[in-house]
C-alpha positions, 0 to 999 in steps of 0.5 A: 254569678255566671262564669265568663266561659258559659256566656261565651258558649251560649253566644256561640251556640246561638250563632251556630244555631242561626248558621245551621238554620240558614243552611237548612233554609237554602237546602229546603229551597232547592228541595222545594224547587225539585218537588215542584218539577215532579208535580204532575201538570194538567196533562198528567206528566211532570216537567221532569217526565217531559224532559225524560221523554224528549231526551229518549225520543231524540236520542237517535238524532244526536251526532258527535258534533251536536253532543260536542256543541252541547258540551261547549254550551254547558261548560261554564256551568259549575260541575255540581250542576252541569249534569242537570243543566245538560239534561234539561238543555238536551231535552229542549234541544231534542224537543226543538229537533222533533218539532222540526221533524229533523233527521239529526240535531244540528248546531242550529237546533242546539242554539235555539234549544239553549236559548229556549231552555235558559233564562233570559239573563244567560242570553248575553253569555250565549252571544259572547260565547257564539261570537268567541267561537265564530258561530253566526246566530243572526237567525236567532236574534228574534229569540234573543231580542227579549233578553235585552 
């Protein structure tokens, strides 16, 4: 005869085992995504290496106004992920500015870089944000058309 207490403890142990496995799976998924970003591509540099390159190469192009615009664009991102998002978006903006051979990062570079750096599902948010801020994004509609 098994007392009721030990059966309840057994079920509780199984339940918490599944909860632990679930959270470990989520953590593993994000660690695997980070691992894929670190793997070198055909050119010998990883995605993170290229991001760091563009951030450093364009550091002198950033003005206070463009930094403020970047901060506005990443403001809705949760605090836990905001620094990572800011870095990857700044890298794409820097790449756009360097490819344009610009003397400084402008609002146009920030908008185009944000569009290129973010998934298409976030573009609707960007359009609402730009409308709210009164910023004209008409010249970037070709990049946003794919989002619809």
